[in-house]
N, CA, C and O of each residue as an XYZ file, in Angstrom:
468
protein
N      49.558     27.041   -231.118
C      49.697     28.833   -231.397
C      48.518     29.194   -232.221
O      48.126     28.503   -233.161
N      47.940     30.357   -231.815
C      46.674     30.973   -232.346
C      47.108     31.818   -233.653
O      47.889     32.769   -233.605
N      46.470     31.320   -234.865
C      46.627     32.295   -236.338
C      45.055     32.817   -236.669
O      44.052     32.108   -236.591
N      45.100     34.252   -237.061
C      43.973     34.489   -237.589
C      44.526     34.510   -239.204
O      45.628     35.029   -239.383
N      44.084     34.177   -239.921
C      44.231     35.016   -241.622
C      43.661     35.496   -242.188
O      42.718     34.793   -242.551
N      43.632     36.951   -242.763
C      42.286     36.996   -243.554
C      42.741     36.916   -244.986
O      43.929     36.757   -245.267
N      41.717     37.038   -245.961
C      41.746     37.022   -247.121
C      40.416     37.498   -247.933
O      39.289     37.453   -247.439
N      40.656     37.883   -249.026
C      39.370     38.110   -249.862
C      39.214     39.832   -250.262
O      38.290     40.372   -250.870
N      40.299     40.372   -249.763
C      40.491     41.934   -250.027
C      40.946     42.207   -251.733
O      41.694     41.468   -252.373
N      40.421     43.196   -252.139
C      41.071     43.557   -253.420
C      40.435     45.207   -253.720
O      40.037     46.030   -252.896
N      40.511     45.297   -255.104
C      40.061     46.628   -255.858
C      38.840     46.272   -256.352
O      38.647     45.247   -257.006
N      37.971     47.113   -256.053
C      36.776     47.124   -256.526
C      36.105     48.452   -256.736
O      36.567     49.447   -256.177
N      35.094     48.529   -257.470
C      34.650     50.026   -258.100
C      33.536     50.346   -257.046
O      32.928     49.423   -256.503
N      33.257     51.730   -256.745
C      32.139     52.081   -255.552
C      30.701     51.393   -256.358
O      30.423     51.226   -257.546
N      30.160     51.175   -255.398
C      28.970     50.489   -255.648
C      28.998     48.639   -255.627
O      28.074     47.851   -255.427
N      30.282     48.422   -255.887
C      30.522     46.815   -255.967
C      30.600     45.948   -254.536
O      30.407     46.606   -253.514
N      30.822     44.772   -254.419
C      30.603     43.918   -253.383
C      32.106     43.073   -253.163
O      32.725     42.649   -254.139
N      32.405     42.962   -252.303
C      33.480     41.936   -251.773
C      33.065     41.104   -250.146
O      32.345     41.468   -249.216
N      33.878     39.897   -250.361
C      33.323     39.075   -248.930
C      34.608     38.803   -248.681
O      35.245     38.264   -249.586
N      35.238     39.092   -247.484
C      36.291     38.953   -246.422
C      35.814     37.534   -245.766
O      34.704     37.131   -245.417
N      37.349     36.839   -245.741
C      37.204     35.734   -244.839
C      38.308     35.460   -243.674
O      39.446     35.708   -244.071
N      38.255     35.133   -242.705
C      39.196     35.219   -241.683
C      39.083     33.413   -240.886
O      38.205     32.926   -240.174
N      40.292     32.868   -241.376
C      40.314     31.398   -240.842
C      40.863     31.302   -239.919
O      42.020     31.696   -240.060
N      40.587     30.872   -238.710
C      41.090     30.803   -237.356
C      41.523     29.273   -237.129
O      41.071     28.299   -237.732
N      42.547     29.283   -236.077
C      43.057     28.184   -235.608
C      43.750     28.496   -234.182
O      44.009     29.653   -233.852
N      44.032     27.387   -233.363
C      44.409     27.834   -232.003
C      43.488     27.883   -230.819
O      43.766     27.536   -229.671
N      42.405     28.343   -231.244
C      41.457     28.595   -230.148
C      40.025     27.781   -230.504
O      39.718     27.356   -231.617
N      39.322     27.688   -229.411
C      38.133     27.014   -229.460
C      37.004     27.840   -230.100
O      36.201     28.320   -229.299
N      36.796     28.098   -231.454
C      36.280     29.099   -232.256
C      34.943     29.312   -231.771
O      34.511     30.425   -231.473
N      34.319     28.287   -231.698
C      32.872     28.053   -231.337
C      32.528     29.234   -230.175
O      31.596     30.026   -230.315
N      33.397     29.223   -229.051
C      33.110     29.841   -228.186
C      33.577     31.428   -227.498
O      33.364     32.091   -226.483
N      34.449     31.530   -228.956
C      35.127     33.127   -229.080
C      34.192     34.067   -229.568
O      33.486     33.831   -230.549
N      34.152     35.246   -228.852
C      33.802     36.127   -229.754
C      34.864     36.843   -230.782
O      36.071     36.920   -230.552
N      34.259     37.320   -231.873
C      35.167     37.866   -233.150
C      34.952     39.286   -233.315
O      33.916     39.798   -232.892
N      35.901     40.003   -233.933
C      35.378     40.941   -234.811
C      36.152     41.220   -236.048
O      37.054     40.468   -236.420
N      35.709     42.595   -236.865
C      36.660     42.708   -237.769
C      36.992     44.320   -237.800
O      35.980     45.020   -237.850
N      37.893     44.822   -237.785
C      38.372     46.390   -237.693
C      38.854     46.641   -238.903
O      38.948     45.735   -239.731
N      39.259     48.030   -239.194
C      39.651     48.423   -240.454
C      40.451     49.820   -240.145
O      39.882     50.582   -239.364
N      41.630     50.204   -240.644
C      42.637     51.058   -240.598
C      42.707     51.587   -241.818
O      43.223     50.882   -242.684
N      42.222     52.919   -242.187
C      43.025     53.808   -243.330
C      43.930     54.367   -243.061
O      44.183     54.497   -241.863
N      44.907     55.003   -244.165
C      46.108     55.474   -244.040
C      45.954     56.876   -242.965
O      45.199     57.793   -243.290
N      46.536     56.915   -242.014
C      46.283     58.221   -241.266
C      45.411     58.497   -240.269
O      45.256     59.549   -239.649
N      44.613     57.007   -240.129
C      43.770     57.221   -239.408
C      43.703     56.227   -238.474
O      43.841     55.122   -238.999
N      43.518     56.188   -237.102
C      43.260     55.310   -236.213
C      42.149     53.980   -236.565
O      40.992     54.126   -236.959
N      42.864     52.640   -236.299
C      42.012     51.654   -236.589
C      40.669     51.786   -235.595
O      40.585     52.380   -234.521
N      39.667     51.042   -236.310
C      38.215     51.413   -236.025
C      37.356     49.773   -235.883
O      37.789     48.811   -236.518
N      36.487     49.688   -235.244
C      35.611     48.677   -235.198
C      34.756     48.730   -236.620
O      34.187     49.685   -237.148
N      34.830     47.895   -236.875
C      33.675     47.713   -238.263
C      32.244     46.696   -237.951
O      31.079     46.996   -238.210
N      32.680     45.603   -237.406
C      31.622     44.746   -236.884
C      32.241     43.541   -235.865
O      33.343     43.014   -236.012
N      31.437     43.291   -234.986
C      31.868     42.058   -234.217
C      30.473     41.260   -234.043
O      29.327     41.702   -234.132
N      30.907     39.995   -233.778
C      30.037     38.856   -233.503
C      30.507     38.202   -232.574
O      31.656     37.761   -232.531
N      29.378     38.041   -231.466
C      29.829     37.108   -230.238
C      29.436     35.710   -230.772
O      28.872     35.489   -231.843
N      29.829     34.797   -229.840
C      30.085     33.050   -229.919
C      28.766     32.957   -230.330
O      28.594     32.368   -231.398
N      27.276     33.615   -229.454
C      26.042     32.880   -229.897
C      25.222     33.752   -231.279
O      24.034     33.783   -231.599
N      26.184     34.267   -231.756
C      25.677     35.255   -232.889
C      25.256     36.428   -232.950
O      25.187     36.822   -234.114
N      24.909     37.242   -232.112
C      24.523     38.398   -231.957
C      25.646     39.405   -232.401
O      26.782     39.460   -231.927
N      25.030     40.325   -233.567
C      26.018     40.732   -234.077
C      26.088     42.608   -233.683
O      25.113     43.024   -233.058
N      26.982     43.450   -233.975
C      27.091     45.056   -233.788
C      27.889     45.360   -235.135
O      28.696     44.645   -235.731
N      27.375     46.758   -235.461
C      28.053     47.192   -236.560
C      28.317     48.680   -236.381
O      27.406     49.362   -235.909
N      29.399     49.215   -236.690
C      29.700     50.361   -236.880
C      28.617     51.380   -237.575
O      28.156     50.889   -238.605
N      28.161     52.524   -237.297
C      27.052     52.973   -238.178
C      27.199     53.251   -239.486
O      26.276     53.195   -240.299
N      28.574     53.618   -239.793
C      29.210     53.584   -241.371
C      28.937     52.560   -241.983
O      28.755     52.626   -243.198
N      28.878     51.825   -241.570
C      28.593     50.187   -242.255
C      27.211     49.567   -242.024
O      26.888     48.455   -242.440
N      26.607     50.202   -241.483
C      25.332     49.268   -241.023
C      24.601     49.237   -242.146
O      24.642     50.244   -242.853
N      23.885     48.249   -242.513
C      22.905     47.732   -243.580
C      23.435     47.898   -245.201
O      22.703     47.875   -246.191
N      24.979     48.078   -245.182
C      25.702     47.418   -246.102
C      26.577     46.262   -245.698
O      26.879     45.515   -246.629
N      27.026     45.971   -244.571
C      27.803     44.945   -244.307
C      27.147     43.855   -243.261
O      26.250     44.003   -242.431
N      27.810     42.884   -243.559
C      27.063     41.810   -242.935
C      28.205     40.824   -242.281
O      29.048     40.271   -242.987
N      28.151     40.698   -241.138
C      29.313     39.589   -240.136
C      28.568     38.680   -239.901
O      27.437     38.734   -239.417
N      29.364     37.490   -240.347
C      28.809     35.958   -239.966
C      29.973     34.979   -239.797
O      31.012     35.213   -240.415
N      29.886     33.921   -239.022
C      30.548     32.763   -238.773
C      30.110     31.600   -238.954
O      28.936     31.230   -238.979
N      31.219     30.898   -239.107
C      30.739     29.420   -239.685
C      31.552     28.681   -238.437
O      32.779     28.707   -238.337
N      30.729     28.069   -237.575
C      31.523     27.332   -236.571
C      32.410     26.214   -237.095
O      33.621     26.110   -236.901
N      31.647     25.411   -237.772
C      32.093     24.157   -238.390
C      33.516     24.216   -239.190
O      34.381     23.353   -239.340
N      33.441     25.354   -239.573
C      34.794     25.512   -240.455
C      35.935     26.658   -239.831
O      36.956     27.051   -240.396
N      35.475     27.008   -238.639
C      36.323     28.029   -237.922
C      36.718     29.354   -238.563
O      37.847     29.839   -238.499
N      35.637     29.905   -239.208
C      35.998     31.011   -240.297
C      34.903     31.894   -240.289
O      33.725     31.546   -240.363
N      35.364     33.160   -240.186
C      34.368     34.306   -239.953
C      34.421     35.114   -241.005
O      35.554     35.344   -241.428
N      33.252     35.765   -241.719
C      33.000     36.250   -243.094
C      32.579     37.737   -242.839
O      31.906     38.027   -241.849
N      32.988     38.678   -243.754
C      32.504     39.965   -243.815
C      32.066     40.261   -245.113
O      32.930     40.322   -245.987
N      30.793     40.476   -245.437
C      30.061     40.574   -246.850
C      29.877     41.870   -246.747
O      29.129     42.350   -245.895
N      30.682     42.729   -247.786
C      30.789     43.894   -247.868
C      29.838     44.344   -249.205
O      30.289     44.038   -250.308
N      28.545     45.056   -249.146
C      27.746     45.806   -250.272
C      27.817     47.142   -250.382
O      28.092     47.866   -249.426
N      27.605     47.508   -251.400
C      27.288     48.956   -251.670
C      28.759     49.677   -251.284
O      28.763     50.767   -250.711
N      29.999     48.992   -251.639
C      31.132     49.546   -251.190
C      31.359     51.407   -251.553
O      30.925     51.999   -252.542
N      32.013     51.885   -250.621
C      32.225     53.142   -251.007
C      33.620     53.551   -250.878
O      34.294     52.877   -250.100
N      34.342     54.781   -251.645
C      35.496     55.072   -251.759
C      36.013     55.149   -249.971
O      37.123     54.705   -249.678
N      35.364     55.571   -249.193
C      35.726     55.667   -247.568
C      35.782     54.552   -247.145
O      36.535     54.485   -246.173
N      35.124     53.200   -247.549
C      35.484     52.018   -246.961
C      36.923     51.424   -247.036
O      37.293     50.446   -246.386
N      37.823     52.265   -248.065
C      39.268     51.895   -248.451
C      39.940     51.842   -247.237
O      40.033     52.854   -246.542
N      40.471     50.667   -246.866
C      41.102     50.693   -245.797
C      42.067     48.940   -245.730
O      41.917     48.015   -246.528
N      42.953     48.976   -244.585
C      43.345     47.331   -244.354
C      42.455     46.938   -243.221
O      42.465     47.490   -242.121
N      41.716     45.982   -243.556
C      40.904     45.046   -242.827
C      41.290     43.967   -241.762
O      41.739     43.002   -242.379
N      41.295     43.794   -240.752
C      42.132     42.934   -239.569
C      40.784     42.163   -238.927
O      39.698     42.628   -238.583
N      41.219     41.022   -238.911
C      40.535     40.011   -237.975
C      40.839     39.813   -236.714
O      42.034     39.609   -236.498
N      39.814     39.809   -235.425
C      40.425     39.970   -234.185
C      39.441     39.190   -233.297
O      38.246     38.942   -233.462
N      40.337     38.860   -232.256
C      39.398     37.855   -231.109
C      40.049     38.383   -229.868
O      41.265     38.552   -229.776
N      39.324     38.596   -229.070
C      39.731     38.567   -227.348
C      40.788     37.770   -227.077
O      40.796     36.658   -227.605
N      41.797     38.130   -226.281
C      42.471     37.250   -225.275
C      42.454     37.518   -223.873
O      41.498     37.143   -223.194
N      43.305     38.057   -223.434
C      43.415     38.952   -222.132
C      43.581     39.955   -221.925
O      43.752     40.596   -222.962
N      43.660     40.797   -220.635
C      43.489     42.023   -220.363
C      45.446     42.271   -220.434
O      45.895     43.288   -220.960
N      46.102     41.518   -220.013
C      47.334     41.777   -219.852
C      48.236     41.557   -220.896
O      49.406     41.935   -220.847
N      47.593     40.784   -222.115
C      48.265     40.104   -223.200
C      47.807     40.836   -224.273
O      48.573     40.948   -225.230
N      46.556     41.438   -224.328
C      45.729     42.284   -225.260
C      45.198     41.122   -226.348
O      45.290     39.931   -226.048
N      44.635     41.550   -227.635
C      44.042     40.941   -228.152
C      44.947     39.844   -229.278
O      46.176     39.890   -229.314
N      44.168     38.909   -230.134
C      44.611     38.498   -231.096
C      44.399     39.253   -232.586
O      43.345     39.857   -232.784
N      45.307     39.205   -233.492
C      45.223     39.949   -234.857
C      45.629     39.311   -235.736
O      46.609     38.579   -235.596
N      44.922     39.443   -236.944
C      45.510     39.086   -238.005
C      46.322     39.893   -238.965
O      46.431     41.078   -238.653
N      46.862     39.547   -239.966
C      48.127     40.437   -240.628
C      47.254     41.552   -241.482
O      47.812     42.510   -242.017
N      46.019     41.360   -241.544
C      45.084     42.117   -242.719
C      44.899     41.759   -243.836
O      45.429     40.755   -244.311
N      43.956     42.669   -244.574
C      44.230     42.372   -246.051
C      43.136     43.664   -246.733
O      41.934     43.855   -246.550
N      44.080     44.354   -247.514
C      43.465     45.363   -248.299
C      42.250     45.442   -249.074
O      41.868     44.590   -249.876
N      41.625     46.604   -248.758
C      40.343     46.697   -249.584
C      40.414     48.061   -250.272
O      40.521     49.063   -249.565
N      40.365     48.158   -251.508
C      40.458     49.700   -252.138
C      39.192     49.773   -253.122
O      39.023     49.097   -254.137
N      38.464     50.611   -252.660
C      37.420     51.331   -253.708
C      37.416     52.288   -253.930
O      37.517     53.229   -253.143
N      37.249     52.327   -255.544
C      37.782     53.595   -256.340
C      36.155     54.147   -256.928
O      35.101     53.513   -256.903
N      36.391     55.419   -257.396
C      35.271     56.235   -257.596
C      35.174     56.238   -259.060
O      34.279     56.873   -259.618
């Protein structure tokens, strides 16, 4: 059974930092691409960052230079280091990895990040 479990969310003031973690089981983590998505109230879910198995990263323009995605294959864990947080970063953050076209992607349950002004 595939499981993706996010942790590390919380309440932080603007300008602060948080580090999110995604613990993964049930897949060969080292060969899977991974991603972080977020969804704010009333808005569509959007890509925050993704990291392929080889380590190449892609970031949304809104977080580039502030967030860093990484993975530790020995621990089957993906991270999102979030610095210089802004109120507009407030959202539920989800861990994701591809599955198949017919079955869709795997998703975690999400972790809430709230940034106060």
